[in-house]
C-alpha positions as CSV (number, residue, x, y, z in Angstrom):
1,M,-3.8,19.0,8.1
2,S,-4.8,15.2,8.2
3,K,-5.5,13.2,10.8
4,A,-6.8,9.8,9.5
5,D,-7.5,6.9,11.9
6,N,-4.0,5.0,10.8
7,F,-2.3,7.9,9.7
8,K,-1.0,11.7,10.2
9,V,-0.1,14.4,7.6
10,T,1.1,17.6,8.6
11,P,3.9,19.9,7.8
12,Y,5.8,19.0,10.7
13,N,4.9,15.5,11.5
14,V,4.4,12.5,9.1
15,A,3.4,9.5,10.7
16,G,1.5,6.2,10.0
17,N,0.8,4.2,6.7
18,V,-0.3,7.3,4.6
19,D,-3.5,6.9,2.3
20,Y,-2.5,8.8,-0.2
21,E,-5.9,8.6,-2.3
22,K,-7.6,9.5,1.2
23,L,-4.9,12.4,1.3
24,I,-6.2,13.6,-1.8
25,S,-9.7,13.7,-0.8
26,E,-9.0,15.4,3.0
27,F,-6.8,18.0,1.5
28,G,-8.9,18.7,-1.8
29,T,-6.4,18.3,-4.3
30,K,-6.7,16.6,-8.0
31,P,-5.4,13.5,-9.0
32,I,-3.0,13.6,-12.0
33,T,-5.0,11.9,-14.5
34,G,-3.4,10.2,-17.6
35,E,-4.8,12.9,-20.1
36,L,-3.1,15.5,-18.0
37,M,0.1,13.6,-17.8
38,R,0.0,13.1,-21.3
39,R,-0.6,16.8,-21.6
40,I,2.7,18.1,-19.6
41,E,4.8,15.4,-21.6
42,K,3.4,16.8,-24.7
43,L,4.3,20.5,-23.7
44,A,7.6,19.3,-22.0
45,G,8.5,17.2,-25.1
46,E,9.5,13.9,-23.0
47,S,7.9,11.8,-20.1
48,H,9.4,11.7,-16.4
49,F,9.4,8.5,-14.5
50,M,8.0,10.3,-11.3
51,L,4.8,11.3,-13.2
52,R,4.8,7.6,-15.1
53,R,4.8,6.2,-11.8
54,G,2.5,8.5,-9.6
55,I,5.5,9.6,-7.3
56,F,3.9,12.9,-8.6
57,F,0.2,12.0,-8.1
58,T,-1.5,14.9,-7.2
59,H,-1.9,18.8,-8.0
60,R,-3.9,22.0,-7.7
61,D,-4.8,24.2,-10.6
62,L,-2.3,22.3,-13.1
63,P,-4.5,22.3,-15.9
64,W,-4.9,26.5,-15.3
65,L,-1.5,26.8,-15.3
66,L,-0.8,24.9,-18.9
67,D,-3.1,26.7,-20.1
68,E,-1.7,30.4,-19.3
69,Y,1.9,28.7,-20.5
70,E,-0.1,27.8,-23.8
71,K,-1.2,31.8,-24.1
72,G,2.5,32.5,-23.6
73,N,2.0,33.7,-20.1
74,A,5.1,31.3,-18.7
75,F,5.4,30.2,-15.3
76,Y,8.2,30.1,-12.6
77,L,9.1,27.6,-10.1
78,Y,9.2,27.8,-6.4
79,T,10.3,25.0,-3.9
80,G,12.6,24.7,-0.7
81,R,13.5,23.3,2.4
82,G,14.0,23.8,5.9
83,P,17.4,23.3,7.1
84,S,17.8,21.6,10.2
85,H,20.3,19.0,9.3
86,H,22.2,17.8,6.3
87,T,20.2,17.3,3.3
88,H,18.8,13.2,3.0
89,I,18.0,11.9,-0.2
90,G,14.3,12.0,0.3
91,H,14.7,16.0,0.2
92,L,15.9,15.5,-3.4
93,V,12.8,13.6,-4.7
94,P,10.8,17.1,-5.7
95,W,14.0,18.8,-6.4
96,I,15.2,16.6,-8.9
97,F,11.6,17.1,-10.4
98,T,11.8,20.4,-10.6
99,K,15.3,20.6,-12.3
100,W,13.2,18.7,-15.0
101,L,10.7,21.2,-15.0
102,Q,13.6,23.8,-15.5
103,D,14.9,22.0,-18.1
104,R,11.9,21.2,-20.0
105,F,9.9,24.6,-19.6
106,G,12.8,27.1,-19.6
107,A,11.4,28.1,-16.2
108,K,13.1,30.4,-13.8
109,L,13.3,28.7,-10.2
110,I,13.1,30.4,-6.7
111,F,14.3,28.4,-4.0
112,M,13.8,29.2,-0.5
113,L,15.8,27.7,2.7
114,T,13.4,28.4,5.5
115,D,16.4,29.0,8.1
116,D,14.1,31.5,10.1
117,E,11.2,28.5,10.4
118,K,13.5,25.9,11.6
119,F,14.9,28.2,14.2
120,L,11.3,28.6,15.4
121,S,10.2,24.9,15.5
122,E,13.6,23.0,16.6
123,E,14.3,23.4,20.1
124,K,17.7,22.4,19.9
125,L,18.8,24.6,17.3
126,D,19.7,28.2,17.1
127,L,19.6,31.0,14.6
128,N,23.4,30.4,13.8
129,D,22.8,26.9,13.8
130,T,19.8,27.1,11.1
131,H,21.6,30.1,9.0
132,Q,24.5,27.5,8.7
133,L,22.6,24.6,7.8
134,A,20.9,26.7,5.3
135,Y,24.3,27.4,3.6
136,D,24.9,23.9,3.7
137,N,21.8,22.8,2.1
138,A,22.6,25.3,-0.7
139,L,25.3,23.4,-2.0
140,D,22.9,20.4,-2.7
141,V,20.7,22.5,-4.8
142,V,23.8,23.8,-6.8
143,A,25.4,20.4,-7.2
144,L,22.0,18.7,-9.2
145,G,22.6,21.2,-11.6
146,F,19.9,23.9,-11.7
147,D,20.6,26.7,-14.2
148,P,22.3,29.9,-12.5
149,S,20.9,32.3,-14.5
150,K,17.3,31.0,-14.0
151,T,17.9,30.3,-10.5
152,E,17.7,32.2,-7.1
153,I,18.6,30.6,-3.7
154,I,16.6,32.6,-0.7
155,I,17.7,32.3,3.0
156,D,15.3,33.7,4.5
157,T,17.0,35.6,7.2
158,D,19.4,36.9,4.4
159,Y,16.4,38.3,2.4
160,A,14.3,39.4,5.4
161,K,13.4,42.8,4.2
162,T,12.0,42.0,0.9
163,L,10.2,39.0,2.4
164,Y,8.7,40.7,5.3
165,R,7.4,43.7,3.4
166,E,5.4,41.6,1.1
167,A,4.3,38.7,4.2
168,L,2.9,41.7,6.1
169,K,0.4,42.3,3.2
170,I,-0.3,38.6,3.6
171,A,-0.3,38.2,7.1
172,K,-2.9,41.2,7.3
173,K,-5.5,38.7,5.6
174,I,-5.1,35.5,7.6
175,N,-6.7,35.2,11.0
176,F,-5.4,32.9,13.7
177,S,-8.5,30.5,13.3
178,T,-7.5,29.8,10.0
179,V,-3.7,28.8,10.8
180,K,-5.2,27.0,13.8
181,A,-7.5,24.9,11.5
182,A,-4.4,24.2,8.9
183,F,-2.0,23.4,11.4
184,G,-3.4,22.5,15.0
185,F,-1.5,25.0,16.7
186,S,-2.6,25.5,20.6
187,G,-2.1,27.8,23.2
188,S,1.3,26.6,23.4
189,T,2.9,27.4,19.8
190,N,5.2,30.4,19.8
191,I,3.9,33.5,17.9
192,G,7.0,33.0,15.2
193,F,5.4,30.0,14.4
194,I,1.9,31.1,13.8
195,F,2.9,34.0,11.5
196,Y,5.4,31.8,9.5
197,T,3.1,30.8,6.9
198,S,2.9,34.7,5.5
199,I,6.7,34.2,4.5
200,Q,6.3,31.1,3.1
201,A,3.7,32.5,1.0
202,V,6.1,35.6,-0.2
203,P,7.9,33.6,-3.3
204,S,4.9,32.7,-4.6
205,I,4.1,36.4,-5.8
206,L,7.7,37.8,-5.6
207,E,8.2,37.5,-9.6
208,S,4.8,39.2,-9.6
209,V,5.8,41.8,-7.2
210,R,8.9,42.3,-9.1
211,K,7.3,42.7,-12.8
212,G,4.4,44.6,-11.9
213,E,2.1,42.1,-13.3
214,R,0.4,39.0,-12.5
215,V,2.9,36.2,-13.0
216,P,1.9,32.1,-12.9
217,C,3.7,30.2,-10.2
218,L,4.3,26.2,-9.8
219,I,5.1,24.9,-6.7
220,P,6.4,21.1,-6.7
221,H,6.7,19.9,-3.4
222,G,6.3,16.8,-0.9
223,V,2.1,16.4,-0.1
224,D,2.8,17.3,3.5
225,Q,3.3,20.9,2.8
226,D,0.1,21.5,1.4
227,P,-1.9,23.3,4.1
228,H,0.9,26.1,3.7
229,F,0.0,26.8,0.2
230,R,-3.5,26.1,0.8
231,V,-3.8,29.0,3.1
232,T,-1.8,31.0,0.5
233,R,-4.1,30.4,-2.3
234,D,-7.1,31.4,-0.4
235,V,-5.4,34.9,0.3
236,L,-3.3,35.6,-2.7
237,P,-6.8,36.8,-5.2
238,H,-7.6,39.5,-2.2
239,L,-4.3,41.2,-3.0
240,G,-4.5,41.0,-6.5
241,Y,-2.1,37.9,-7.3
242,Y,-3.0,34.5,-8.9
243,K,-3.3,31.5,-6.8
244,P,0.1,29.3,-7.2
245,A,-0.5,26.1,-8.6
246,S,1.1,23.1,-7.2
247,I,2.1,19.2,-7.8
248,Q,2.9,17.1,-5.1
249,S,4.9,14.2,-4.5
250,I,4.4,10.9,-2.3
251,F,7.3,10.4,0.8
252,L,10.7,8.3,0.3
253,P,9.9,6.5,3.1
254,P,12.5,5.7,5.7
255,L,14.8,2.4,5.8
256,S,12.6,1.2,8.6
257,G,9.6,0.1,6.2
258,I,7.2,1.8,3.9
259,Q,4.9,3.8,6.6
260,G,5.5,7.5,7.0
261,K,8.8,9.9,5.7
262,M,12.1,9.8,6.3
263,S,13.3,12.0,8.8
264,S,16.7,13.7,9.6
265,S,16.3,12.9,13.3
266,D,16.5,9.0,13.0
267,P,20.0,8.7,11.1
268,N,19.9,4.9,10.7
269,N,16.6,5.3,8.9
270,T,18.2,8.1,6.7
271,I,20.7,8.2,3.7
272,F,22.1,11.8,3.9
273,V,23.9,13.0,1.2
274,T,27.0,13.1,2.7
275,D,27.1,9.5,3.7
276,S,30.3,7.7,2.9
277,P,30.0,4.6,0.4
278,D,30.7,2.2,3.7
279,T,28.0,4.2,5.9
280,V,25.4,3.5,3.2
281,K,26.1,-0.2,2.8
282,R,26.1,-0.7,6.7
283,K,22.4,1.3,6.8
284,I,20.8,-0.6,3.9
285,R,22.0,-4.1,4.8
286,K,21.2,-3.6,8.4
287,Y,18.4,-1.5,8.2
288,A,16.3,-1.6,5.2
289,F,12.7,-3.5,5.6
290,S,12.6,-6.5,3.7
291,G,9.5,-7.9,1.5
292,G,11.9,-11.1,1.0
293,Q,10.9,-14.5,3.2
294,P,12.6,-15.9,6.1
295,T,14.7,-18.2,4.5
296,V,16.2,-18.6,0.8
297,E,14.5,-21.7,0.4
298,E,11.1,-20.1,1.0
299,H,12.0,-17.1,-0.7
300,R,13.0,-19.1,-3.9
301,R,9.9,-21.2,-3.8
302,L,7.2,-18.0,-2.8
303,G,9.2,-15.0,-3.8
304,G,9.1,-11.7,-2.2
305,N,7.0,-8.8,-2.0
306,P,8.2,-5.7,-3.6
307,D,5.4,-3.5,-2.7
308,V,6.2,-3.4,0.8
309,D,10.3,-4.0,0.4
310,V,12.3,-0.6,1.0
311,S,14.9,-1.3,-1.5
312,F,12.6,-1.9,-4.3
313,Q,10.5,1.4,-3.5
314,W,13.9,3.7,-3.2
315,L,14.3,2.1,-6.8
316,R,11.2,3.0,-8.0
317,I,10.8,6.3,-6.5
318,M,14.0,7.8,-7.3
319,F,17.3,5.3,-8.2
320,E,16.2,3.4,-11.5
321,P,14.5,5.9,-14.0
322,D,14.7,2.9,-16.5
323,D,11.4,1.5,-16.4
324,R,12.5,-1.8,-18.1
325,R,15.0,-2.3,-15.7
326,L,12.9,-1.5,-13.0
327,N,10.0,-4.0,-14.3
328,K,12.7,-7.1,-14.8
329,I,14.3,-6.5,-11.0
330,R,10.3,-6.5,-10.1
331,E,9.5,-9.4,-11.9
332,D,12.8,-11.4,-10.5
333,Y,12.1,-10.4,-7.0
334,L,8.4,-11.6,-7.3
335,S,9.5,-15.3,-8.8
336,G,12.1,-15.6,-6.2
337,A,15.1,-15.7,-8.6
338,L,16.3,-12.3,-7.1
339,L,17.2,-12.4,-3.3
340,T,16.3,-9.6,-0.7
341,G,20.3,-9.6,-0.2
342,E,21.2,-9.1,-4.0
343,L,18.3,-6.7,-4.2
344,K,19.8,-4.5,-1.5
345,E,23.1,-4.5,-3.4
346,I,21.8,-3.0,-6.3
347,L,20.5,-0.5,-4.6
348,I,23.5,0.4,-2.5
349,E,25.5,0.2,-5.8
350,K,22.8,2.9,-7.1
351,I,22.5,5.2,-4.2
352,N,26.8,5.0,-4.0
353,T,27.1,5.9,-7.8
354,F,24.7,8.9,-7.3
355,L,26.4,9.9,-4.2
356,A,29.7,9.6,-5.7
357,Q,28.8,12.0,-8.3
358,H,26.6,14.3,-6.2
359,Q,29.5,15.0,-3.6
360,E,31.9,15.7,-6.3
361,K,29.7,18.6,-7.7
362,R,28.8,19.4,-4.1
363,E,32.4,20.6,-3.2
364,K,32.6,22.3,-6.7
365,A,29.8,24.2,-5.6
366,K,31.5,25.9,-2.9
367,N,32.9,27.7,-5.5
368,R,29.8,28.6,-7.5
369,L,27.1,29.5,-4.5
370,E,27.3,33.3,-4.8
371,D,26.3,32.6,-8.2
372,F,23.0,31.6,-6.9
373,L,22.0,33.3,-3.2
374,I,20.5,36.7,-3.4
375,R,19.9,39.0,-0.3
376,D,18.8,42.3,0.6
């Protein structure tokens, strides 16, 4: 858990203007250096814009994982989602990068949908709600094009027998003082929530359990989830498993400004993957924070600030993978040649093009979902 003077980052709450360099220091992760980036790109056979732009900016044990890969000890991937609402576009950032990793490294993926965690943490949701939302969110995973022969989607309550058996072994090695320090739990925290980290740890050893030998695991995720896996990494060697490696991303900011993290609880600050084209237009035109000047005349003379402009940041983080195009947009905005309204329209077109394709694939995914789900 990080709680600096001007920002807060936990698995359950992100607030304020996040200082990612300070977060690296507080969480004890390592920055992704140019040397490490080039090594990843060499093994992958190509670069990825999320690496080039520092969207994925920090890691745990990536050099070790790549060493194992080069020895022929292939890794698998593990990521997931807590289903409390429809998927929003911020959730897709680590998923898109995970898809690239699967494609480039031929890696198996275990995708965990934590309906149990969201039932425990969300007062307004019952277990039927979170279970149904897990199926809804799973459609978005399938729609992104993950390989069905190399992808397993776990909904926790549908795979509870397997998860619980392994989680018990992990839970026995974690004491309450550890999770209290990691997550800020208090005397009012329900005991299911206190136990939950041991459940979330299981996919990071699942392939090792199945094969009866140690298999490296890489977890791509938003940096706020690091405390779960920090506790996990401390425990697993005592059970004879590798520590999972991880690679962490920054947050896609809410529409209201570059501080914090997009949240499903505020629909006017969020674009859901189910939003209509008109809804996307309305939200971005009305709510997207601008880095422009108060008047057209001032903007033409002084230019805008892309570093605080939400539309530009969304293009940078997710919706404009072409570096030349992004740089041209940045230069035009800085010079005043591109107005805020025009920048918003570029983003609207990009998002609506993406969502039109995604929603079509999402509908088709309803007939393919069973190819991905595993139960016990």
